[in-house]
DOBADREN-976829 format. One record per atom (N, C-alpha, C): y, x, z; chain; atom name. Coordinates in steps of 0.05 Angstrom, whole numbers, plus 32768, in hexadecimal, padded with zeros to 4 digits. Each point is the difference from the previous one (the first is absolute). Layout:
DOBADREN-976829
Y  X  Z  A  CA
...
end
This chain:
DOBADREN-976829
86CD  8630  85AF  A  N
8012  8010  800F  A  CA
8014  800D  7FED  A  C
8019  8000  8008  A  N
8015  800E  7FF1  A  CA
8005  801B  800D  A  C
8005  8014  7FF0  A  N
8005  801B  800A  A  CA
801C  8009  7FF5  A  C
8011  8009  8012  A  N
801A  8009  7FF9  A  CA
8002  801E  8007  A  C
800C  800F  7FEE  A  N
8003  801C  8005  A  CA
8019  8005  8010  A  C
8001  8017  800C  A  N
8018  8009  8010  A  CA
800A  801A  7FF2  A  C
8012  800D  800D  A  N
800A  8019  7FF6  A  CA
7FEB  8015  7FFF  A  C
7FEA  7FFD  800F  A  N
7FE9  8012  7FFF  A  CA
7FE9  7FF1  7FF1  A  C
7FF4  800D  7FEC  A  N
7FEA  7FF3  7FF2  A  CA
7FE8  7FFA  8012  A  C
7FFD  800F  8016  A  N
7FE9  7FFC  8012  A  CA
8004  7FEA  8015  A  C
8019  7FFA  8007  A  N
8006  7FEC  8014  A  CA
8004  7FE5  7FF2  A  C
7FF0  7FED  8006  A  N
8000  7FE6  7FF2  A  CA
8005  7FE9  8012  A  C
800E  7FEC  7FF6  A  N
8004  7FE6  800E  A  CA
7FEC  7FED  7FF4  A  C
7FF1  7FF3  8011  A  N
7FEB  7FED  7FF7  A  CA
8008  7FE4  8009  A  C
7FFD  7FED  7FEE  A  N
8007  7FE4  8006  A  CA
7FE7  7FF0  7FFB  A  C
7FF1  7FF9  8015  A  N
7FE8  7FF0  7FFD  A  CA
8006  7FE4  7FF5  A  C
7FEC  7FF5  7FF2  A  N
8003  7FE5  7FF7  A  CA
7FFD  7FED  8018  A  C
8013  7FEE  8003  A  N
8000  7FEE  8017  A  CA
7FFB  7FE4  7FF5  A  C
7FEC  7FF3  800C  A  N
7FF9  7FE4  7FF9  A  CA
800A  7FEE  8016  A  C
8015  7FF0  7FF9  A  N
800D  7FEE  8014  A  CA
7FF9  7FE3  7FF9  A  C
7FFE  7FF0  8015  A  N
7FFE  7FE3  7FFE  A  CA
800B  7FF4  801A  A  C
7FFB  7FE6  8003  A  N
800B  7FF2  8017  A  CA
7FF4  800A  801B  A  C
7FEA  800E  7FFF  A  N
7FF3  800A  8019  A  CA
800C  801B  8008  A  C
800C  800E  7FEE  A  N
800A  801B  8006  A  CA
7FFB  8012  7FE8  A  C
7FF5  8017  8004  A  N
7FFA  8013  7FEA  A  CA
7FE7  8010  8006  A  C
7FF7  800D  7FEA  A  N
7FE9  8012  8001  A  CA
8007  8018  7FEE  A  C
7FF9  8018  8009  A  N
8002  8018  7FEF  A  CA
7FEB  8014  8009  A  C
7FF8  8010  7FED  A  N
7FEE  8016  8007  A  CA
8011  8018  8009  A  C
7FFD  8008  8019  A  N
800F  8017  800A  A  CA
7FF7  801A  7FF3  A  C
7FE6  8002  7FFB  A  N
7FF5  8017  7FF2  A  CA
7FE6  7FF9  7FF2  A  C
7FFF  8009  7FE7  A  N
7FE8  7FFD  7FF0  A  CA
7FFD  801B  7FF2  A  C
7FEB  800F  8006  A  N
7FFD  801B  7FF6  A  CA
8001  8001  7FE2  A  C
7FF2  7FEE  7FF3  A  N
7FFF  8000  7FE2  A  CA
801B  7FFB  7FF5  A  C
800E  7FEC  800A  A  N
801B  7FF9  7FF6  A  CA
8013  8017  8005  A  C
7FFF  800C  8018  A  N
8012  8016  8007  A  CA
7FFC  8017  7FEC  A  C
7FE7  8007  7FFB  A  N
7FFA  8016  7FEE  A  CA
8009  7FFA  7FE3  A  C
7FFB  7FE7  7FF7  A  N
8008  7FF9  7FE5  A  CA
801E  8000  7FFD  A  C
800E  7FF6  8014  A  N
801D  7FFD  7FFD  A  CA
8010  801A  8005  A  C
7FF4  8012  8010  A  N
800F  8018  8008  A  CA
7FF5  8019  7FF2  A  C
7FE7  7FFF  7FF7  A  N
7FF3  8018  7FF6  A  CA
7FF7  8013  8016  A  C
8002  7FF7  8019  A  N
7FF9  8011  8017  A  CA
7FE4  7FF8  800A  A  C
7FEF  8014  8002  A  N
7FE6  7FFC  800D  A  CA
8002  800B  801C  A  C
8001  7FED  8013  A  N
8003  8007  801C  A  CA
7FEA  7FF4  8011  A  C
7FFC  800C  8016  A  N
7FED  7FF5  8014  A  CA
800F  7FFF  801A  A  C
8005  7FE8  800A  A  N
800D  7FFD  801A  A  CA
7FEC  8002  8016  A  C
8008  800E  8016  A  N
7FED  8005  8016  A  CA
8009  7FF3  801A  A  C
8019  7FF6  8000  A  N
800A  7FF5  8019  A  CA
8017  7FEC  7FFA  A  C
8001  7FEB  8010  A  N
8016  7FED  7FFE  A  CA
800F  8002  801B  A  C
801B  8000  7FFE  A  N
8011  8002  8017  A  CA
8013  7FE8  8001  A  C
8007  7FF8  8018  A  N
8014  7FEB  8005  A  CA
8015  800B  8012  A  C
8019  7FFE  7FF8  A  N
8017  800A  800F  A  CA
8013  7FEA  8005  A  C
800A  7FFD  8019  A  N
8014  7FEC  8006  A  CA
8019  800F  8009  A  C
8017  7FF7  7FF6  A  N
801A  800C  8007  A  CA
8014  7FEA  8004  A  C
8015  8007  800E  A  N
8017  7FED  8004  A  CA
8018  8009  7FF0  A  C
8012  7FEF  7FFC  A  N
8018  8006  7FF0  A  CA
800D  801A  8009  A  C
8006  8011  7FEC  A  N
800D  8019  8006  A  CA
7FED  8017  8006  A  C
7FE7  7FFB  8001  A  N
7FEC  8016  8004  A  CA
7FFD  800E  7FE6  A  C
8003  801B  8001  A  N
7FFC  8010  7FE8  A  CA
7FE9  8013  8006  A  C
7FEB  7FFE  7FF0  A  N
7FE8  8011  8003  A  CA
7FFF  8013  7FE8  A  C
7FFD  8019  8006  A  N
7FFD  8014  7FEB  A  CA
8015  8015  8001  A  C
7FFD  8011  7FED  A  N
7FF0  8001  7FE7  A  CA
7FE6  800E  8006  A  C
7FE9  7FF3  7FFF  A  N
7FE6  800A  8009  A  CA
7FEF  8009  7FE8  A  C
7FEF  8014  8006  A  N
7FEC  8009  7FED  A  CA
7FEC  8012  800F  A  C
7FEA  8005  7FF3  A  N
7FEC  8013  800A  A  CA
7FFF  8018  7FED  A  C
8003  8018  800B  A  N
8001  8018  7FF0  A  CA
7FE5  8007  7FF4  A  C
7FEB  7FFA  800F  A  N
7FE4  8002  7FF5  A  CA
7FF5  7FE4  8003  A  C
7FED  7FFA  7FEF  A  N
7FF6  7FE4  7FFE  A  CA
8016  7FED  7FFA  A  C
8010  8006  7FEB  A  N
8016  7FEE  7FF9  A  CA
7FF6  7FE4  7FF9  A  C
800F  7FEC  8008  A  N
7FF8  7FE4  7FFD  A  CA
800F  7FF3  7FE9  A  C
7FF2  7FF1  7FF0  A  N
800C  7FED  7FEF  A  CA
8002  7FE6  8010  A  C
8015  7FF1  7FFC  A  N
8005  7FE7  8010  A  CA
8006  7FE9  7FEE  A  C
7FF3  7FE9  8005  A  N
8007  7FE7  7FF4  A  CA
800C  7FEE  8016  A  C
8019  7FFA  7FFD  A  N
8010  7FF4  8016  A  CA
8008  7FE4  7FF9  A  C
7FFD  7FED  8013  A  N
8009  7FE5  7FFC  A  CA
800A  7FF5  801B  A  C
8016  7FF1  7FFE  A  N
800C  7FF3  8018  A  CA
7FF4  7FE4  8003  A  C
7FF6  7FFA  8017  A  N
7FF4  7FE6  8006  A  CA
8014  7FED  800D  A  C
8013  800B  800F  A  N
8015  7FF0  800D  A  CA
801A  8010  8000  A  C
8015  7FF3  7FF8  A  N
801A  800E  8001  A  CA
8006  800F  7FE6  A  C
8011  8015  8003  A  N
8009  8010  7FE9  A  CA
8006  801C  8009  A  C
7FFC  8013  7FEE  A  N
8006  801C  8004  A  CA
800D  800C  7FE8  A  C
800E  8016  8004  A  N
8008  8012  7FEA  A  CA
7FEC  8017  8002  A  C
7FF0  8003  7FEB  A  N
7FEA  8013  8000  A  CA
8007  8018  7FEE  A  C
7FFB  8018  800A  A  N
8009  8018  7FF2  A  CA
7FE8  8013  7FFB  A  C
7FFF  800C  7FE9  A  N
7FED  8016  7FF9  A  CA
8011  8018  7FF7  A  C
7FF9  8017  800B  A  N
800E  8019  7FF9  A  CA
7FEB  8013  7FF4  A  C
8005  800B  7FE8  A  N
7FEE  8013  7FF4  A  CA
8003  801B  800E  A  C
7FEB  8009  800C  A  N
8001  801A  800E  A  CA
7FEB  8014  7FF4  A  C
7FFA  7FFC  7FE7  A  N
7FEE  8012  7FF2  A  CA
8012  8016  7FF4  A  C
7FFE  8018  800A  A  N
8012  8016  7FF8  A  CA
8002  8005  7FE2  A  C
7FEA  7FFD  7FF2  A  N
7FFF  8005  7FE3  A  CA
8009  7FE8  7FEF  A  C
8006  7FEA  800D  A  N
8007  7FE8  7FF1  A  CA
801D  8001  7FF6  A  C
8005  7FF6  7FE7  A  N
801B  7FFF  7FF6  A  CA
8012  7FED  8011  A  C
7FF4  7FEE  800F  A  N
800F  7FED  8010  A  CA
8000  8008  801E  A  C
7FF9  8019  8006  A  N
7FFF  800A  801B  A  CA
801B  7FFA  800F  A  C
7FFD  7FF4  8018  A  N
8018  7FFB  8010  A  CA
800F  7FE6  7FF8  A  C
7FF6  7FF2  7FED  A  N
800C  7FE6  7FF7  A  CA
7FF2  7FE9  800F  A  C
800E  7FEA  8002  A  N
7FF5  7FE9  800E  A  CA
8003  7FE7  7FEF  A  C
7FEF  7FEC  8008  A  N
8003  7FE5  7FF4  A  CA
7FFD  7FED  8018  A  C
800F  7FEA  7FFF  A  N
7FFF  7FEC  8015  A  CA
7FFD  7FE4  7FF3  A  C
7FF2  7FEF  800E  A  N
7FFB  7FE5  7FF7  A  CA
7FFE  7FED  8018  A  C
800B  7FE8  7FFC  A  N
7FFD  7FEC  8015  A  CA
7FE5  7FF2  7FFD  A  C
7FF1  8000  8015  A  N
7FE7  7FF1  8002  A  CA
8003  7FEA  8014  A  C
7FF6  7FE9  7FFA  A  N
8002  7FEA  8014  A  CA
7FE9  7FED  7FFE  A  C
7FFC  7FF0  8015  A  N
7FEC  7FEC  7FFF  A  CA
8007  7FEB  7FEA  A  C
801A  7FFD  7FFB  A  N
8008  7FED  7FEC  A  CA
7FFA  8009  7FE4  A  C
8006  8019  7FF9  A  N
7FFC  8009  7FE4  A  CA
7FE3  8009  7FFC  A  C
7FF1  8004  8015  A  N
7FE3  8006  7FFF  A  CA
7FF9  8019  7FF0  A  C
8014  8011  7FFA  A  N
7FFB  8018  7FF1  A  CA
7FF3  8015  8011  A  C
7FF2  8012  7FF3  A  N
7FF3  8017  800C  A  CA
800C  8019  7FF3  A  C
7FFD  8017  800E  A  N
8008  8019  7FF3  A  CA
7FE8  8013  8004  A  C
7FFA  800E  7FEA  A  N
7FEB  8015  8000  A  CA
800F  801B  8001  A  C
7FFA  800F  8015  A  N
800C  801A  8004  A  CA
7FE8  8014  8000  A  C
7FFE  8010  7FEB  A  N
7FE9  8013  7FFE  A  CA
8003  8017  8014  A  C
7FEB  8010  8004  A  N
8002  8018  8010  A  CA
8015  8012  7FF4  A  C
800E  800F  8012  A  N
8015  8012  7FF8  A  CA
801C  7FF6  8005  A  C
8001  7FE8  800C  A  N
801A  7FF4  8007  A  CA
8002  7FFB  801E  A  C
8018  8004  800A  A  N
8006  7FF8  801C  A  CA
8008  7FE2  7FFE  A  C
7FFA  7FF2  8016  A  N
8005  7FE3  8000  A  CA
800F  7FF8  8019  A  C
8012  7FED  7FFD  A  N
800E  7FF4  8017  A  CA
800A  7FE5  7FF9  A  C
8008  7FF1  8015  A  N
800C  7FE6  7FFB  A  CA
8012  7FF8  8017  A  C
8013  7FEE  7FF9  A  N
8013  7FF5  8013  A  CA
7FFB  7FE2  8002  A  C
7FFB  7FF6  8018  A  N
7FFC  7FE3  8005  A  CA
801A  7FF2  7FFD  A  C
8001  7FEC  7FED  A  N
8018  7FF1  7FFA  A  CA
8002  7FE5  800E  A  C
7FE9  7FF6  8009  A  N
7FFF  7FE6  800D  A  CA
7FF8  8003  801D  A  C
8003  7FEA  800F  A  N
7FFB  8001  801D  A  CA
7FE5  800B  8007  A  C
7FEC  7FF8  7FF2  A  N
7FE4  800B  8004  A  CA
7FF4  8005  7FE5  A  C
7FF3  8016  7FFD  A  N
7FF3  8008  7FE7  A  CA
7FE3  8007  8006  A  C
7FED  7FF5  7FF1  A  N
7FE4  8008  8001  A  CA
7FFA  800C  7FE4  A  C
7FF7  8019  8000  A  N
7FF9  800E  7FE8  A  CA
7FE2  8007  8001  A  C
7FF2  7FFA  7FEA  A  N
7FE4  8007  7FFC  A  CA
8000  8016  7FEB  A  C
7FF2  8016  8006  A  N
7FFD  8013  7FEB  A  CA
7FE5  800D  8000  A  C
7FF6  8005  7FE8  A  N
7FE6  800C  7FFB  A  CA
8006  801E  7FFB  A  C
7FEE  8012  8009  A  N
8003  801C  7FFB  A  CA
7FE6  800C  7FF5  A  C
8004  8016  7FF0  A  N
7FEA  800C  7FF2  A  CA
7FF2  8016  8010  A  C
800C  8009  8016  A  N
7FF5  8015  8011  A  CA
8004  7FF7  801D  A  C
7FED  8008  8011  A  N
8002  7FF9  801C  A  CA
8018  800E  800D  A  C
800A  7FF4  8015  A  N
8016  800B  8010  A  CA
7FF6  801A  800C  A  C
8011  8015  7FFD  A  N
7FF9  801A  800C  A  CA
8019  800A  800F  A  C
8003  7FFA  8019  A  N
8018  8006  800F  A  CA
8008  801E  7FFF  A  C
7FED  8011  7FFE  A  N
8006  801D  7FFF  A  CA
800F  8008  7FE7  A  C
7FFE  7FEF  7FEB  A  N
800D  8006  7FE6  A  CA
8019  7FEF  7FFB  A  C
8007  7FEF  8014  A  N
8017  7FEE  7FFC  A  CA
801A  8010  8002  A  C
8012  7FF9  7FEE  A  N
801A  800D  7FFF  A  CA
8015  7FEA  7FFB  A  C
8019  8006  8007  A  N
8016  7FED  7FFD  A  CA
8019  800F  7FF6  A  C
800D  7FF4  7FED  A  N
801A  8009  7FF6  A  CA
8015  7FED  8009  A  C
8017  800B  8007  A  N
8016  7FF0  800A  A  CA
8008  7FEA  7FEC  A  C
8004  7FE8  800A  A  N
8008  7FE9  7FF0  A  CA
801C  8003  7FF5  A  C
8010  8010  800E  A  N
801C  8003  7FF8  A  CA
8006  801C  7FF5  A  C
7FEC  800D  7FF5  A  N
8003  801B  7FF5  A  CA
8015  7FFF  7FE9  A  C
8016  800F  8003  A  N
8015  7FFF  7FEB  A  CA
7FF6  8009  7FE5  A  C
7FEC  8012  7FFF  A  N
7FF5  8009  7FE7  A  CA
7FF3  7FE9  7FF0  A  C
7FF4  7FED  800F  A  N
7FF3  7FE9  7FF3  A  CA
8015  7FEB  7FF9  A  C
8013  7FFB  8011  A  N
8015  7FEC  7FFA  A  CA
7FF6  7FE4  7FFD  A  C
7FEC  7FF8  8010  A  N
7FF5  7FE5  7FFE  A  CA
8016  7FEC  8008  A  C
8003  7FEB  7FF0  A  N
8014  7FEC  8004  A  CA
7FF2  7FE8  800E  A  C
7FFE  8002  801B  A  N
7FF4  7FEB  8010  A  CA
8013  7FE8  8000  A  C
7FF6  7FE7  8001  A  N
8012  7FE9  8001  A  CA
8014  8000  8017  A  C
7FF7  800C  8016  A  N
8012  8003  8018  A  CA
7FF7  8019  8010  A  C
8012  800B  800E  A  N
7FF9  8016  8013  A  CA
800B  7FF9  801B  A  C
8008  7FE7  8005  A  N
800A  7FF7  8019  A  CA
7FE9  7FF7  8013  A  C
8002  8008  8018  A  N
7FEE  7FF7  8015  A  CA
7FE2  8004  7FF9  A  C
7FF9  8017  7FF6  A  N
7FE4  8006  7FF9  A  CA
7FF0  8007  8019  A  C
7FE6  7FF9  7FFF  A  N
7FEE  8008  8015  A  CA
7FEB  8013  7FF3  A  C
7FFE  8018  800B  A  N
7FEE  8014  7FF6  A  CA
7FEC  8009  8016  A  C
7FE9  8008  7FF8  A  N
7FEE  800C  8014  A  CA
800A  801C  8006  A  C
7FF9  800C  8017  A  N
8008  801B  8006  A  CA
7FF7  8014  7FEA  A  C
7FE8  7FFC  7FF5  A  N
7FF6  8011  7FEA  A  CA
8012  7FFF  7FE7  A  C
8008  7FE7  7FF9  A  N
8011  7FFD  7FE8  A  CA
801C  800B  8005  A  C
800A  7FFD  8019  A  N
801B  800A  8007  A  CA
8001  801F  7FFF  A  C
7FE9  800D  8004  A  N
7FFF  801D  8001  A  CA
7FF4  800C  7FE6  A  C
7FFE  7FF0  7FEB  A  N
7FF3  8009  7FE8  A  CA
800F  8017  7FF2  A  C
7FF1  800E  7FEF  A  N
800B  8017  7FF1  A  CA
8011  7FF6  7FE8  A  C
8012  8012  7FF8  A  N
800E  7FFC  7FE7  A  CA
7FEC  8008  7FEA  A  C
8004  7FF5  7FE8  A  N
7FEF  8007  7FE9  A  CA
7FFE  801E  7FFC  A  C
8016  800E  8002  A  N
8000  801D  7FFB  A  CA
7FEF  800F  8014  A  C
7FFA  7FF5  8018  A  N
7FF1  800D  8015  A  CA
7FE4  7FF4  8003  A  C
7FF9  7FEC  7FF0  A  N
7FE7  7FF1  8004  A  CA
7FE8  800E  7FF2  A  C
7FE8  7FFC  800B  A  N
7FE8  8007  7FF2  A  CA
7FFC  7FED  7FE9  A  C
7FFD  800C  7FE8  A  N
7FFF  7FEF  7FE8  A  CA
7FE7  8006  7FF0  A  C
7FFA  7FEE  7FED  A  N
7FEA  8003  7FED  A  CA
8008  8016  7FEC  A  C
7FEC  800D  7FF6  A  N
8005  8015  7FEB  A  CA
8004  7FF4  7FE5  A  C
end
């Protein structure tokens, strides 16, 4: 597995080794030992989630104020622009973001540790995303920051014809959001 750093030392892009032949390909989506050796992170995933979206769907920026989740994200079909925003108040990179394209074609994964808000924009007609999380979903602690918060200045690939959930459309600005200490 190859590991690429991002603007945040904690957010990592992972590129699994892909074994291709005339039949297709094989890769390990997750191997705890390899993950720990390559990232230096000792994590325990408790839940796997599958999300399907259509082109133009923007989900996020989501996080849990208590029981914060680390997420290992991979696209199984299609492509997304995936974003992590540092919302740890004491962090030198507080309020900064990093974005990466994940696709079924590039087979890359992104590791987003606890303390970050997460969102993505579906770039292809249909997108299936699989992601592992380190804490169980706790709806009472779920929070959302506006995808278009001017303080964040996220440069989404497009902002035309977006589809948002009512919760995401009514999200807080960073300056008004419940944040990590």
